[in-house]
N, C-alpha and C positions, 0 to 999 in steps of 0.2 A: 769465808770472811765473817767475822763476828757481826751480830745485829747492831751492836753499839756503834759500829762504823757508820751505819746509815741513820740510826735513830738517836735522838737526844735522850740522855738517861733521866732527865727531870720530867719533861712533858710528854715523852714517848712519841713525839711527832718526828716526821722526816726532818733531818737537820736543815734541809733547804726551806722548811716551813716552820722552823722552831721560833717560838715567841719569847723564850726565856730572857734573851738579852734585849728584847724590845721594851722600851720604856712605856709605862702606862701614861694615859692622858694626864693624870694627876701629877705624876713625876715630872713631866714636861712643864706643867703649869708652875710647879714649885721651883723648878730651875729658873723660869722666867721671873718668878717672885724674887729669888735671890739676886738675880742679875739686874733687874730694873726697879724693884720696889723697896723691899726690906723694911716695910712698915708693918709691925705685928698686928696693928688694928685691921689691916687689910688682908692678912693671911687667909682668913676663911674664904675670901673670894677666889683664891687660887687653889683651894683644897677640894674643888668640885670635880666630878667625873665628866665634865664637858670641856671642850678645848678653849683655853684662854688664848685668843689670837694676838692680843696687843695690850700694852699698858702705857698710858701717857700721864705724866705729871707736869703740870704747868703752875708756876707761881707768878702772881701778878701784884704789882704795887697799887697804891691807892690813888695815883694820879696827882698832877700838880695842883697846889692850893693857891687860891687868890683871895684878895680882900673883898669884903662885901661891898657892892657898889654904893656910892654915896647917894644915889637916887632913891634907895630904899628908905622909907620913913622909919623913924625911931621905934614905933611900936612893933613893927615887924622885925627889926634888928633885935629887939629885946626878946621877941618870941623865939627867934633862932637861938639866941644865947641860952634861953631856958631849956632848950633841947640839946644843949652842948655843942652848938654849931657856932664857932667864932670866925671861921673862914670857910670859903666855898671851894669846891672843885672848879677848875677852869671852865669846864663845859657848863656848869650851873651859872656861873657869872655871865658867860657869853649868851646863854639862852635868856636870862633875865633881861639883859640889855637889848637884845634883838626884839623880844616881845614888847618891852616898854616903848620901843621905837615904832611899834605898829606893824611889824612884819609878821607874816604867817610863817610858823616855824615848826620843823620836825626835830624832836630831841631823840637821839639814838644812844642808849646807854644800857648796861646790863642790870639785872636784878640787884637791888640793894645799893645802887650808886647814888641815889638821891634825886631821881627824876621828879618826884612829887614837889619838893621844894623848888626845883627849877621852873616848873610851870605855875605853881600855886602862888608864890610870892608876887610875881608881876601881875597875875590875874586879879588877886585881891586888891593890889594897888590901882589897877584900872577901874575896878568896881567902886572904889572909894570916891570916884568922880561921877558916880551915877550909872544907871543901867543894870542889866541882869547878866548872869553868867551861867554856863552849864558845863559840868564835867561829865563826859559820857564814857561809861565803862561797858565792856561787852557783856558783863554778867551782873546780876543783882548782888551776888555774894561778894564780888570784888569791891563794889561800891560800899557795901556794909562794912567791910574791913578797913576802908580808908576814911570812913566818916569821922572817927574820933580825932585823927590827926588833922584833918582839914578844918574841923570845927575849932580846934585849938588855935591854929593860925588865924582863921577868919575872925574869931571872937576878939582877938587882940586889936583888930582894926575896925571893929564895929560892923562887920559883915555878917548877915544872918544866913545860915546854911540849912538846907532841908534835903532829906533823902526823898526822892520821888520815883518810886517803882511799884511793882505789883504787890509788895508786902507793906507799903506805907499805910498807916492808919489814917482815920478821918482828919485828925489834927494836922498831920504832916501834909496831907493833900491841900487842906485849906490854906496852909502857910504859902504854898506855891500859887494856887489859883486865885487867892486874894491879892497877890502881888507883894506880900510882906517879905517873902524870902528873896534874898539877893543872888544867891548862888545855889544851884541844885546839883545833886549827884543822881544821875539817872542812867538809862540804857536806851538803845535804839528802839526797842519794842514799845517802850513807854512814850517816847517822842512821836512815833508813828501813830499810835492810838489816840493820844490826846490832841495832837495837832489836827487830826481829822474830825474828832468828835466833841471837843471841848472848847467853846469860844473863849472862856477865860484863859485857857492855856495859850491860845493864839495871841492874846494880849501880852502875856509874858514873853512870847517869842518876838513880838514886835520891838521889845526893848533889849534884845540880846546884843551885848557888846563883845563878848568873848566866849568861844566854845573850845573845850579841850577834849580830845579823843585819846584816851589812854589805851595802851596795848594795840597800837595801830596794826601790827602784823596779824592780829586775829581777824581783821576785816578782809583778809585775802579770800577771794572766792565769792560765793553767793551772798554772804552777809555784806561784803563790800559793794556789790551791785545795789543792794537796798540802801546802803549809806549814801551812795552817789545820788540816787533818786530822792532820798529823804532830804538831803541838803538842798536839792533844787526846790523842794517844797518850802523849806525854811527860808531860803533866800528870796522868796516872794514877799516875805514879811520884814526881813532885816538882813543885814550883811555883816555878821559878826566876824571878828578876827579869829583865826583858827590856829590852835596849837595842837600838834599830835606828838605822842610819845611811843616809842617802839623799842623792842629788843633789837639786837643786831640783825639787819637785813641788808641785802646787797643793793637795793634800789629804793631807799627811803624817800628821796625827793621825787623821783619819777612816780612811785606808787601813790604818794600823797597828792601829786598833781593829777593823776588819773581819777582819784576819788573825789576831789574837791574842785577840779578845774581851776587851779590857782598855781602861782609860782611860790615855792617854799624855800626858805633858808634851812639848811641842814646843820644842826649842831650835834657833834658826835663826841662821846666820851673816849672811845678808841681802845679801851682796855677793860678787862674784867677785874674783879676784886678777889683777893685771897688766893688760896691754893685749890687747884682742881685736879682730882685723881679720877681717871677714866679707865675702866676695864672693859675690853671687848670680848664677849663670849659667843662661841659658835656651837649650836646644838639644837636639839628639839626644844622649841620655845617653852612648852608647858613643863617638861621635866627639868629643863635647865633652871627656870625660875623657881620651881618647887625646891630643887636642890639648894639654890642660893638662899632662899628664905629659911629653909630648915637649918642651914649652917650659921646663919646670922641670928642665933638664938636669943640674945639679949639686946638686940639692936631694934630701933624703930625704923621700919622699912616702908617706903612708899613705892608702889609698883604701878607703872603706867602701861596700859594696853592701848592699841590704836583703834579699837572698835568696841562697840557695845558687846558683841559676841565674845571677843577675846577676854574682856574684863570679867564677864559673867562666868566663863569657863575657868579662868584662873582662880576666881573666888571659890568656885565649886570644888576644884581640885585641892586647894589649900585647906578648906574646911574638912575634907575627907582625911587629911593628914593630921587633924586635930589642932590646926591653927585657927585662933579666933581672928577673923578678918572682917574688915569693913569694906563696903563698896561705895564709891562716889561717882556719880554719873548724872548727865542731864535727865530731867524728867522726874527726879525724886521729889516727893513732897518736902517743903521747906523744913518741917520739923525733923524728918528723917535725916536730911542732909546736914542740918546743924548738929544733930546728936552725934552723927558719925565724926564730924569735924572736932567736936568737943571731946569725944571719947578718945580720939587719937591724940589730940593736943594734951590731954590730962593723963595719958598713959594707960587707959583702960583697954585700948586697942594697940597692939604692937605692929600690926600689918594693915595697910590700907591699899586697896586696889582701885585705880581710877582711870577714867578716860581722860581726855585733855582738859576736863573741867578744873583740875587742880594745877594746870600749868601756870596759871596766873597767880596773883599774889594773895590768895585767900589764906588767912591765918590758921595754920594747923600745928603750930609749935615747932619744936626741934625735930629734924629728921636726920637720922644717922647715914642711911644709904638710900639712894634712888636707883631702882631697877626699871629699865624701859625696854619695850619692844623697839626694834630698829626704826628710827625716824631720822630725817636729815639732821646733821650735826647742830645747826643753829637751834632747832627745836629741842634737841637733846640737852643743849646747854641751858635752855629755858627751864626744862624739867629739873635738871641738876641744881638749878638755883634754889630749889626748895630745901636742899641739904646743906649742913655745915654752917648755918648762919650764926650759930652761937660760937663755934670754934674758928670760923673763917677758913674752914677746910672742907670742901665739898667732895663727896664720893658718889660716883655714878657707875652703873653697869649697863651697857647696851647689849642686849641679847639678840643675836642674829639667827634666824631659822636655818637649820642645816640643809633644808631642801628648798632653797630659795636662790634665784639666779643673782639678784643684786647683792645678797649677803655673801654669796660665794665670790663675787667680784671684790667686795671689801675685805674678805678674808685674805685674798692675794695682794690687795693694795690698801692696807689699813690707813696709810698716811693720807690717801685721797679722801677718806671719810672726813678727816679733820680739816680739810681744806674746802669743804663744800660751802657754797654761799647760797643763801636763801633769797629767791626772787618772789616777791609778792605780786599778785595779779588781780585784775577785776575785769569781768565781762559786762560792760554797761548795757549791752543790747540784748537783754533777756526779756522776751515778750511777756512772760507771765508776771515778772516783777514790774515792768513798765506799765502794764495794764492796771495793776493795783495802785501804783503811785499816781498815775494820771487821773484815775477816778477819784483818788483821795484829794488831789489838787482841786478838782472841780467842786468837790464838796466843801473845801475850805474857803475857796474864793473862785468866782467864775474865771474860766480860762479864755483870755483874749485870743481871737483867731490870729495865728502866726506866732503866738508866744512860744509854742512848742512845735518845732519842725520835726515831726515824726509821723510815719504812716499809721502808727497805732492810734493816733487821735482820730483819723478819718475812719478807721475800722470801727472804733468804739461809737462814733457818731452814726455810722451806717447801721449798726446793730441796735441802736437806741440806748446804749449805756450812757452816752453823752447826748444831751439835748441841744440842738442848734437854736440859739436864742438871738440870732442876728449877728452882732459883732463878736459874740463870745459863746462859749459852751458852758452849760451847767450840768450838774450831776443828775443822772437818770436812775439807774438801778441801785439797789441796796448792796453794799459791800458784802461779799461772801467771806467765809473764814479764810484767813491768810496768816502764814507764819513767815517772818523774815529769816528764820533759821533753816527752813526746809519747805519748799513750795509744792511738793507733790501731795496728792490726797493721802489721808492717814487711815490705815486699816486697824480697827480695834481688835485686840486679842481678848477672847472671852473664854473663861474657865468657870464652869458651874454657874452660869448666868451672871457672872461678874466680870467687868472689864478690868483686866490686870495690866494692860499696857497697850502701846500702839507702835506701828511701823509705818514709815513713809513710803509711798510709791516713788519710783519704780522698784526700789530694793525689796519692798514687801512681797512682790511676786516671787522673788527668788528665795526669800526666807520663810514665807508662810504658805507655801504650796502644800497640798495634802501629803501627809507622811513626813514632813520636815520635822526635825528635832530642834526645839527652841529652848534656850536657858534664859530664864527670867527671874531675877531676885534669888539666884542660886537654886532654883527648882527647875527640873527638866520636864518639858511638855512635848507631846506629839500633836501636830496639826491634824484634826479630823477632817475639816473641810474649809474651803476659802470661798467667800461670796463677794466678788468685786462690785456687784450691783448694790449690795447693802453695806459694803466696806467692812466686813467682819470676818474673822477667822476663829473657829471653835477649836479649843485645845483640850487635851486630856493629860493628866500628870503620869509620867513614866519613870522608870529607873534605868539601871544599866549604864554602860560606858559608851554606847554608840552615839555617833554624831552623823549628820548628813550634809552633803553639798549638792546643789541642784545640777541637773542636766537641762540645757536650754539651747535654743537657737535664737539669734538676734538678726533681724533683717533691716537693712537701711534703705531709706528713700530720700534722695536729695531734693530739698525744696527750693533752695536758692544758693548760688555760689557767691560768697562774699569777697574772697580774695584768692588769686592764683599765684603760683610761683613755679619756677622750673629748676631750682637748685636745692639739693643735689639731684632730685628727680622731679617730675611733674607732679604737683600737689595742688589741692584746692581746699580752702577753709569754707565751710558751708553751714547753712541751716539744714537740718535733716530730721526726719521722723525715724524712730527706732521702734520696731515691734519685737517684743520678747515673747517667745513661746517656751514655757517650762514643760518638758516632756517626761521627766522622771528625776531620780536622785540616786546618789551613791552613798552607801553606808560605810563609815570609816571609824577608826580608833584614833583618839586625839594624840596618843603618845607615839605612834609609829607612822601615822598618816597613810597607812595602807588601807585600800578599800576592801571591804568584805563582800559586798554584793551590790547589784544594781537593780533598782525597782523602777518600773515604768508606770506612769499615770494612765488610768483608763481614758481620761479626757485631759488634753493639755490645757494649761492655764496661759492666757495671753494678755498682753497689755501694750499699748502704743503710746509713746510720748514724744514731744518735740524737744530737740536740743540742738547743740552745736558740736561740730567736730570737723575732722579733715579726712580726706582720702588721698592716698598716694598711689601712683602707678609704678609698681616695682618692676625692675628688669627681671627677665626670666633667668633661671639658673641654666647651666650647661645641660645638655641632654640627660634626662633621667629616665627611670623606668615607669612610664605610665602617669595617669592623672594624679594618683595618690602621691607620687613624688613631688609634683609641683604644688599640689594642695598642702602637703605637709611642710614644704619649704616656706611658703608664704605664711602659713598658720604659725609655725615656730618663730619666725621673725616678728610677727605681730605680737606674740607673747612677750618676747624679750625686749622689744622696744618699749612697751608699756611698763614692764618691770624696771627697765633701766632708766625710766623717766623720773624716778623718785628723787634723785639728786638734783634734777633740773626743775621739777615742779613743786618741790617742798613736800614730798611724800604723797603726791597726788595719784599714784597708781590705783589706790583703792576707790577713787572717785571718778575713774574713767573706765570705759569699756572698749573692747576691740572686736573687729570682725575681719576675716580675710576670705577671699574667693579663690577658686582654683585657677582663675586667669590673671592673678597677680595684683588685684586691688586690695589694699589694706586700709580699713577704716579705724579711726580712733575718735571716740566721742565722749562728751561729758555725761556722766550718769546722773545728772541733775536735770529736772525739767527746766527747759529754757536755756540751759548752759551755765557753767560756773567759771569759765575762763581757763581751765587747766589745759584743754586741748589746744587752745590758742597759744599758750605759753610753749607747749611742746612743738607746735607747728613752726614757731619761730626758731627753735633750737634742735630741730630734728637730726641734724648732722651729728651733733654730740651724742644724742641718744643712740644712733646707729653705731657710732664708734664704740660706745660702752657695750652694746649688744654683741658686736663682733668679738670684742675681747672676752666676754662671758662665754660665748660658744666655742671659740678657738682654744681657750685654755682650760675648758672643763676636762677633767680626767676620766670621764665615764667611757669615752671611746665608742659610745653607742650611736647607731644611725639615727634613731629618733631623739636622742638626747636623754635628759634625766631631770629630776626636780631641781638640780643645781644649775641647769642651763636653760632648757627650752620649756619645761613644764610651768604651768601657772595655776595658782590656787583658785583663780576666778574662772578658769576654763569651763565653758558649758558643755563641752563635748568629751569630757573625761580624758583630756589631753591626747586626742586622736583626731586626724593623723598628724604626725610631726616628723620633720626630717631635718636634722641638724646640719648635715653635709650640704644640702641644697640651700638652707637658710644662710650659711656662711658665704656661699657663693653669691647669693642675692645681696647680702650686706656689703660684700667687697665691691660688687658692681654698682651698688647705690653710691658708695663713697667715691667711686671713680667716675661718677656722673654719667652713667649709661641711661640717658633719658629716652623714654618712649611716650607717645601721645596718650593722654588720659581721655578716654571716651566716656564722659560723665553723663551724657544724655540717656544712656541705657539705665542709669540708676534713678531717673526721675519718677519711675514707677517701680513697684516691687518686682524683682527679677525672679524667675522661676527656676532656680537651681540651688545647690547646696552652699550655705554660708557656714564658716567656722568661727564661733565666738571664743 
């Protein structure tokens, strides 16, 4: 028999393994383009060598229009007309009327829908009758961008506006502190500092009649905890009406109620504006984004990464490809940040890589395409809102890592991604945050005994931080350094005797251990040593393509059980201490994620912090082969539950940690000192997380006992993804959903237990 009978004449492979008739990834992408898109402007997005999973196009109308309320005074009507606004959207009219009636209101509307007019027109009208107002933005840059518009409207009504932030000059500050300003644009950090330290500002606060909190959804988590306590301080001096504005979230009224302890009227726009085009791409994160940027040669591209490290790595890769790229992130000097924004806006930069700092409305001009690492769909829509403002047609690409369990889930169920709803959360009971704000209260005004019913007051009095003065407490110790954005201690990064950056604890232990590779401002460094007593890490500059991930153990100790429940299994939400021991690190390549070698530290680095989290008592899988089978089953399920939580917690998996034990206890904790509320959110919706986890594991095509990066592996694993057992984890997940409850013996975790934990 001739050889051609068995072998393909083109590729010379066995006919059973011939790939000649198999379509390339690009061919399949282009078929999807012809079937679903057919917009030549978008063709380059389909010409990549990474899988395009899905394409979605939605067109939205502008909403119903309504007459401007007769209650609005003529000067403000003329101001609206000057800006081309003769009629209002229905939600704007309703918001204006509700605010003028004295209600606390949450306005929910997409970017560009006109939220500013909806809150500003009635706020100005309120201030015309006397008193002060404050518009609180989460960032200085956002306040700076809105200043011109707000001054325009306010000036027409005789209201004096001042920007009051860390960049304000002496004249601007005097406008506020002298009481001449009627309305200030500020941020939470400025309110916190001057309320505590500046008597003249407390006089301003005493006359507050209205406060507006823009971008309400950005206060989800730790910053929201600070807002809750900050408002308790403000309300000791005045009781302003509160208006909050947000992008689309699932629980606006509930979340605002948690933050401000009030009942809110929710006014919702209900639709987006213009045309939205979304392309879902599945592949290696770094090479897929590199491929997309290189094909969008003449387009202005804004790229979002979910972490400082991802953004720095992407910028480093793109620069190596000859792309002139700007970086936008927290912590940059104001001059650098503004130069990057200006260069992109004016076309000197074609590509800008950013953390979430550019999700909000900072003016960076026209953007043709937004590319984003996978985030929950409501956040992606917020990011996409930066594109297409001029044409009314936004284009966004969401890139899903090919070795990621939740990305693999959305690859199979892309429609579910677009149905995600974003729940915001706040953990009000954070001991570190409470301490700061209670001491601040005592400095601002003596605390009457019984005014604050919290054990923290008694603890502060016992340690002498509060001084018992009979019927009230006064401030004792001097306030230490505190940040409302991140409350862990900060480790300084030192290169050649110069501080080049900082990292917050506890994450600094995992990112700045000896031997770790760090990218900072597009330069690569290796950590020579880490000194947690002095809070410094010394770095040396290096080259090459290697990156590192830490190997570590995390050990929990339960301090207090806050809440128990027994469905679907027995669980408890707790205060807990977490001790992290970094024992070594894995060296990897960023493009294939394969590890090259493992290095162990001569001396482990350890750090203990208090936080909140939950523990669940998992049912045992059917009989397996030894302790490693059980340990691997629980370890795998812990991984997938946390990864599967992204759609539930709003992308919170990066801000939680997990631990499992061989006897079936799974811990999930907030990786922020004191807690950030994420684990509480997951605690309340654990059944849905287990359902997604089961789908991920059952439908993975790897067929491997331990699983793979598409199902059971985790980028955050401190044990190099060992041991793992997918088969056992599937069994445990099924039994969890069928409510196989066993008693949780939590007393054993009140002290550190002496056996293996798998983070």
